[in-house]
N, C-alpha and C positions, 0 to 999 in steps of 0.2 A: 448614514445608515449603519455602517460597521461600528462607529463610535457608540451609537445608541445601544447596539447589541452588547458590545463589550462592557461599557461603563454603566448602562442602566439595566442590562439584562433582558431587554425586550425591545422589539421594534413593531410599530403599528403604522398603517397607512390607509388613507381613504382612497377608494377606487370607485370610479363611475363606470357602470356597466351599461352598454348600449345607449350611452349619452343621457340616461335618465336615473337609473337606480344607483344610489350611493350606499356603499357598504364600507366597513372598516375591517381589514384583516390584520392579524398580528402573527408574528413569527412564532412557531410552536417551540416549546421548551423540550428538553430531553425527557422530562417527566410526562409531557403530553405524548411524545412519540412512543415512549415505553408503554403508556396506558393503551394507546391505539394498537400496538403490536400484541400486547397481552390479550386484549379483547378479541382480536382477530384469531390469535393462536388458540383460543378456547372454543372456536367454532369448527364444525366439519363442513366445509364448502365442497360441493361436488364439482363446480366449475371455477376455473381461474378467473373468468370474467366476474363472477359473483364476488370473489375475493378482492379483485381490483376495484369494483364498484363500492364495496364496503370500506376499503381503505380510503378512497377518495371522499366518501361521505363523512367518515370520521375525521379526516384532515380538515374538512370544512367545519364540522362541529367544533373542533378545538381551536380553529383559527378565526371564526367569525365573531367579531366584537359588536358590530352595529349593522343593522339592516334597515335601510330607508328611515333612518332617524330613531329606530327602536334599539335600545341598548340590550343586547343579548349576552354580552361578554361576562356579566356577573351572575348570570343564572346558572343553575346546576347543569351538568352535562346532560342528564336525562331530559331536562326541559329544553335544552338547545336541540337535542335530537328530535323531540316532538315538534318543535317549531320548524325545523328544516324539513322534516318528513311531510309536513302539511303544505309545503310550497309546491307549485307546479313543477313537473319534471324538467321542463324547458328552462325554468329559472335556476333550478339546482345545477343543471348542466352548464349554464352560463357562469354561475358562481364558481363552479369547479374549474372551469377553463381560466377564469381570472385569477383564482387562487394559485393555479399552476404557474401562471406568469409572475405573480407576486413571489412565489417560492423561488423561481429561477432568478429573479432580480435580487432577492436577498442573498442567495447562494453566490451569485457573481460579485456582489458588493463585498461579501465576506472574503472571498478569494482575493479580490483586489486589495482589500484592507489588510489581510494577512501578509501579502507581498510587500506592502509599504509600511508595515507596523514597526 
């Protein structure tokens, strides 16, 4: 995983959610995280919960490559937002939870890779 990130500049992985739904996530780039931060920074959220929900949703938008065999990774960001916004809330919640696990796994692999680089 670390080698793919370092030498190929990206890491993707297929994840099966609830034993049925196959999705592919990719690690976000600095450009992705900067875009997310800028979009959030341009809003006036009244509640911290709204801010957190928006960040989680945008992380999903920028990380989701494939959903149940449908390639969404090459679509424009606005199209991905529309796609994800049409999904049931319970599905988006499950996707967000799995993305958090994926992000943690990538982070741990990078930390281990750096230590052994």
